[in-house]
N, C-alpha and C positions, 0 to 999 in steps of 0.2 A: 504494500500500500504506500502510495506517495505521501509525502508530508502535506498536510492540508493547508498550512499557511507557510508560504515562502516569501522571503524578502531579499531583493537584490539591492544591496546598499549602494552599489556603484551608480545606479540610476534612480535610487530612492523610490522604488515601486515594489508593491507586495501583491501576491496572488493568493486568494482564498478559494480553494477548490472544495466543492461539496462532495466530491468522490474522485476517484482516480480517473484521469482523462486520457484519451488516446489522441495522438497528434492529429490536428485537423478536425476534431470532433465539434468544435464550436462553429455552428453554421451561421450565427448572427451575433453581431456585437452592437450594444447600445450604450453610447456615451452618456454619462451623468455629469451635469455641471454643478458647480458650487454657486453661491450667491453672487460672485463676480463674473459668472459666465465662463469660467475656466473649467476644463474637463478635470473632474476629481476622481472619477472611477469609470471603468468600462465593464458592463455586464456581458457575460458570455452565455449564449443560449444554444442548445442543441437543435437539430432539425425539427424535433417534436415540440419545441417551445420550453423544454426543461431548462431551468437556470442551473448552469454547470459550475460557474465560478465568477468571482469578482476581482478585477485588477484595480488596486488602489494606487493612484498617483500621489506623490508627496506623502508617501507611506509613513514616514517618521512622525508627521503631524497627525495622521489619521489612525494609526494602529496604537492600541494600548501598549504600554511598556512591556507587559508580560508576554506579548505575542511577537515582539521584535527579535527574539532569539538571542 
């Protein structure tokens, strides 16, 4: 089983997976903006509409300290 929360400090982005994903499984991505209109997260959906995972941008600000590893 893959780690469910991963954080790439070099780009300050984290990924929260709801289950182990196969490459290319995300069929649709939906950006989520913050109050300033900047993209804060990207939701990944499967072909059937299932939410597969969430990519958090500016993860250091958004992730609780205990999930930053």
